[in-house]
N, C-alpha and C positions, 0 to 999 in steps of 0.2 A: 837500321832496318825499320824501326818504328819510332815515330815522334812521341816520346813519352809524355811530354806536357799535354800534347793534343789528345792522346789516347786516354789519359787518366785525369780528365778535367774533374775537379772536385765540385760537388754541389751539396747544399744542405739537405737536398731531397733524398739522395741515396748514393752509395758508392759501390756499385757492382763491379769491383775492380778486376778481379781475376776472370770472371765470366765474360766481361766486356772484351778483355784482351783475347780470350779464346775465340769469341765469335768474330772478332776482327780478323784474326789470323785464319779462321775457317774461310772467311770471305776472300782473303788474299791468296789462300792456298789453291783455289780453283780446282782443277782436276788433278793437280799434282799431289796425290795422296800418299806417296812414298811407298806404298805396298802393292801397287798395281802390277799384275802379272808375276808376282813373286810367291803366290800361294803354292803349296805343294799340290802335285797332281793327284786328284782323288778318283778312285774307281767309279765309273758311271753307274755301275750296278748298285753300289752303296748309296749314291745320291738318289737313285730311284726308290730305294728302300726307305730312306729318310723321308722323302717327300710323301710316300704312301702313309707313313706313320703320322705326319703332320696333317694330311688330308683326313685321316680317321679321327685324330684327337683334337684338332682345332675346333673351338666352340665359337660359333657366330654370335656376335653381340651387336647392340646398337650403341651409338654414342650420344644420342639424344632421344627423348621420349617422342614416339611417333604414334599417330592415331591407330595404325594397324597393330601396334603392340599393346596399347593401353585401352583401346576402345573409347578413348576420350581425348579431345583436343587440348585439354588442360594438362600441361606437363606435370603439374603437381600431383596428378592422379596416376602417374607412372608406377605400375606395380612391379616393374623389373623382371618380367618372366625369363628373360635371357640371362639374368645374372644369378639366378637362384642356386646354381652349382657352386657359387662362391661360399655359400653358407657352410657346407661340409668341408670345403677346402681350407677355410680360414677360421674354423671354429675354435682352434687353440691359439690363435695369433692375436696378441694384444696390440701389436704395432704393424701398420701397413705403410710401405713407402711406394709412392707413385712417381716414377721417373719420367723423363722425356729426353729424346735425343737432341732436341733443340727447343728453345723457349717460345718461338714465334709461330707455331703451327696451330691453325684453327681447330683441327680435328683432335689434336692432343688435349687442348683445353676443354673442348666439349666432352670428350671421353672422361676426363678426370673429374669434371664437375658432376657428371652423372654418377660416376663411381662413388664420389664423396657422399652424394645424397643417399645413394643406396646403403652405403656402409653406416651412415648415421641413422636412417629411418628403419632399417631392417636388421642391422647387426650390432647396434649399440655403441658404435664409435662416436665419441663426443668431443674430441679435441682435434683441431686441424692446425698443423704447424707448417708454415711455408718456409722455403729457403729465402727468408726475408728477416729483417731486423726484429729481434725479440722486443725491443723498446717500442718501435713503431706499431707493430701488430697488437701488442698488449694494450697500449693506450688508445689505439683506434677502437678496439673492441669495447673498452670502457665507455666510449662515447656513442656506441652503436644506436642507442635509442634517441639520440639527438641529431645525428648526421644522416644524410641521404646515403643509400648503399654505394653510390659511385664515390662519394667522399670517403667512406670507410675503405673502399678498395684502394683509392689513391693514397690514403694516409698509412695504410698497413703493409702493403707489399711493394716490391720493386717494380719499376715501370714496365719491364718486359711482360708483365701480366696485367697491365691496365688495358684490357681488351674487351670487346663486346661479348665475346663468348664466356667470359668469367663474371660479368655483371650479375647474371641470374644467381650465381653462387652467393654473392654478397647480399642480394635481396633475400635469399633463403636464410642466410645466417641471421639477418636482421629479424626476419619473421620468427625463426626458431628461438631467438633470444628471449622472446616473451612466453615461451612454452616451459613445461616442466622438464623438457629434455633439450636444452640448448646445444648448439654446435659452437664450442668455444674456439675463438680465433687467436692464434699466437704465432710465434716465429722462432727460428733457431739461429739465425745468422747474427754476426757481430759487426759487419761492415757498416760504417757510416752512422749518421743520425739525420733527423729531418727537422725542419722548422716546426711542423705540427707537434712533434714530440717535445721539443724544447718549450714551445708555448704552453702546452698542456701542463708540464711539470712546473714551469715558472708560476703559472696561475695557482696550481695545487699548493706549492710551497708558500706562496704569498699570503695565504690565509693564516699561516702560522708565523712566518718570518720573512719579510720582504728582502732582507739582506741575503738570506740563504737562497732565495729565488734568483737574485741577481748573480750570486756566486755560481749557481748551477748553469745559468745561461752562458756565463763567461767561460766556464769549464768546457761546455759542449762546443762552443764556437772555436775555442782554442784547440780542442781535440780535432775538429775538422781541418782547421788550418794547418796543424802540425803534419798531417798526411802529405802535404804538398811541399814541405821544406826540401831544400836542396843542400843546405849547409849542415853537415854532420855535427859540427861543434855547437851550433845553435840548438840542435835537437838534444844533444847531451846535456847542455846547460838547463834546458827547460823540462826535460823528461821527469826528473824527480819532483819538480815543483808542481806539475800537473797531477802526478800520482797523489801527492800530498793533498792537493785541492779536492780530489775525488774521495780521499779517505775522510776528510772533514765532512763532506756531504753524506758519506755512509754513516758517520757518527750521528749526524743530524736526523737522518731517517730512522735510525735505531732508537734514538731518544724520543722521537715523536711518532712512533709507529701507530699508536692508538688514535691520535688526532688525524693522522693521514688516512687511516682506514675509515674513520667516521665520515670522511668526505665522500667515500664511494662504498657504502655498505653493501651494495649489490655485487661488488667485485672484490671478493676477499683475496683473489690472486694478484691484485694490482701492486700492493706494497712488496710482497716477496719478489715479484717480477722486477720491480724497480731496483731492489737490492741486488738481484742477479745482474741486471744491466750495469749497475755501477761497478760490480766486480769485473764484468766483461771489459769495461772501459780501462780499468787498471791493468788487466792482463794484456790488452791490446797495446797500450802505451808501453808496457814493460817488454813485450816480445815482438810485436808485429810492425809497429810504425817505423822502426829503424830500417826495415827492409823497403818500405815505401820511400823513405828519405834517400837511401842508397840507389834505389831505382831511378828516382828523378835526377839524382846526381850522376847517373849512368855508370855506376860502379857495379860491374858484373851483373847487368840487368836480368839475364836469364836465371841466375842463381837466386836473385832477390824474389823473382816471381815464384819460383819453386818453394822457397822458404816461406814466403807469405801465404801461398796457397795451402801449404801443409798446416800452418798455424791456424788459418781460418777454418779448415775442416776439423781440426782438433777441437777448436772452441765450439764449433757447431755440434760435434758429437757430445761434448760436455754439456751443452745446453739441452740437447735432446735427452740425455740421461737424467739431467736435473728435472726436466718436465715430467718424465716418466716415473722417476723414483721419489721426487720430493714434492713437486707442485700438484701433480695429478696421479698419485700412486694407485688410485682405484679406477682410473678411466682408460679407455681404449683410444689410441692415438693414430692419426693419419699424418704422414709426412708428404709434402709436395715439393719436388725439386728436380734438378737435372739428374739424368742417369749417372753421371760422373760422381755426384755426391752421395747418392743413396745406394749404389751397388755394394755388394757384400765384401769383396776382397780386391780392392783396386790395386793393391801392391802385387797381386799375382797376375795382373794383366800382362800378356806376353809383349804387346806393343800398344802404347797409348800415345795420344798427341798431347803434349804438355803446354801448348801455346806458342812454342817456337818451332818444334820439329817432332818427329816420332821418337819416343823414348822407350828404351827397353828395360828401364829400372824405375818404374813408377813407385809412388809413395802411397800410404794409406789415405783414404778419404773418410768422410763422416760415417758411412755405413759400416766400414771395417773397424772403426775406433769406438763403436758402442761397447758397453760392458757385455761380457759373455752372457750374463743372465738375460739381458734384453735381446741379444741376437737370437736366442732360442725361441723367443716369442715374436719374431720379426719375419714378415713376408715381403719380399722386395719384387716389385713389378717394373720391368723395363719397357719403355715405349719406343717403337721404331716404325719407320715407314718404308714402303717400297719405292715410291716415286712422288713427284710433286715438288712443292716449294714452301718455304717458310721465311719469316722475318728473322734476321739476325738482331742482336741487341742494339745495333745502330740503325735498325729499321730498313736496311737494304734487304732486298729479296734474294734468297739463295736457293737454287734448285738442287734437289737430290741428284747426285752424280750417277749417271747411267752409262753403260750397263753395269749390273752387279756381277761380281766374280762368280763363276760356277762353283757351287759348294759353299758359298757365303751364307750367313744367316738369312739375309734378305732373299736370296735365291731359293733357299729351302722353304722358308715360311710362305712364300708366294703360292706354294702348292696347296695351302689350306683352302684357297678358292673363295674366301669371303672378303668383302670390303673392310670389315672390322672383325678381328678375331682374337681370342684369348687362348694361349697355350700354357698349361701348367707344366712346369719342369720338376717341381719338388717331388712328385710321386714316381718319376721315371727311374727305372733301374737300367744299368748299363747292359745293352744288348745290341745286336747289329743295327736294328731299326732306330735306336736312340743314340748311337755312338756319336752323332753329329754334335750333340750338346755336351759331350764329355771329351771332345778332342778340339784342337785349335780351330777357331772359325774367325773369319773377317766379319765385322759389323761396323756400320758407319755412324760415327758421332757427327752431329750437325748435318747429317745427310751427305757429308763430303769426305770426312777423315776416316780412313780405313784402319780401325784398331783391331788387334787380334787378341782373342780371349778364349778361355774355356767357359762357354756360356753358362753352364750349370753351376759354376763356381761363383758367378756374379749375380744371377737372378734366380728367383723362385718361380717366376712366371713372366710371360711376355704378352704385351698387348701390341698387335701388329696391324697397322693401317695401310691399306693399299695405296691411297693417294691423299696427300696433305695439301693444304692451301694456306697462304699467309693469314695470320690472325688480323682482325679488324680493330684498329685502335679505337678506344672508347673516348668519347668527348662529351662534355656537359652541354 
């Protein structure tokens, strides 16, 4: 069905393995969503009632600063009059997750950039964690005063977000890094490594021990190469050796923590982040890479993707908890990722698309695997669109599949009547006008794949955009 070698080409820049597969299959699926015309018949009177509730409760928002909103053409002067309602809604929430139905929509990125700025400027959120590698994001942020914003963007996050709409965010992060209230950039993902990260750490270690710098570079390149092995015996022979190599590097960092920290006195989080990354590496070699080896060897490939995807989300949840509880225990955090990773109870999805087909037995993802204490402080926002198109991870353009099923989430939310609107679900109680969010609904992942869920179980709020367009790739 899929040419594994071609689909999972490894690069030192990034390894967005599972999401790349999902986007590729979304493209291949076309209009064959698996659930078309299978929804239960819903009484039209109920649908009318639901739409009346949405029309009354949807809040119109902007996705970019506009002169008519700010009275000033300078976007930095945006006073966010349309977002002030969020202050009471989020007052007790230490963590906010900003999802997206697909990675390549211009309006999703614009909306999230503006939300991040608002949350930072007016609500005290000071850490931004992308669904991107913790290693890359942490070291890119340490260099933010020496690199151009575009370089920071390209060094820190996966390529799906290297778009023009997101560049102002990195300009903003650079500007705020010089203030008393910086917006700290980090990541939660464990996939891959990049040349920029390897080069940074090699140079860092060289000031203390050139031999250890060389050992680190060798370990990282071995780690990347191991993901593409097809020989299970070779992997089994080398697995323990690579883990031991990383343990020796861990020991070096521990013994030289003070010297390493002195090299970056303005970034006290850098050494603990590196220690966390090294443990991530060991965990991935121990549990994750074997599934990549079996995948490339075409040994039960669907099962390997499922197992690897679960482990990835488990590691991301662990990293998110580590950021919140250990590295930044007194800071408010924003997470940026796909709806799939941030939603609250993925294992209770009635039907999801797992990259191969529709699955009635989904597994937990990052948002569900957070510690209970953090879940209580977490507000999850899903982003969806009614129509338009976006880029897939392979940069092909995919249109939202129309028409939407009567009684689907998109059909109901369209009644809000605004180009960009926010709907809070967290305060809704079950009654006839809100029963749509408490009963099974279809909603489209990637604009194509009709997944079925209890919406209120998955999201606390929805940001719904009428029409999306493909993001514009950023270039130097």
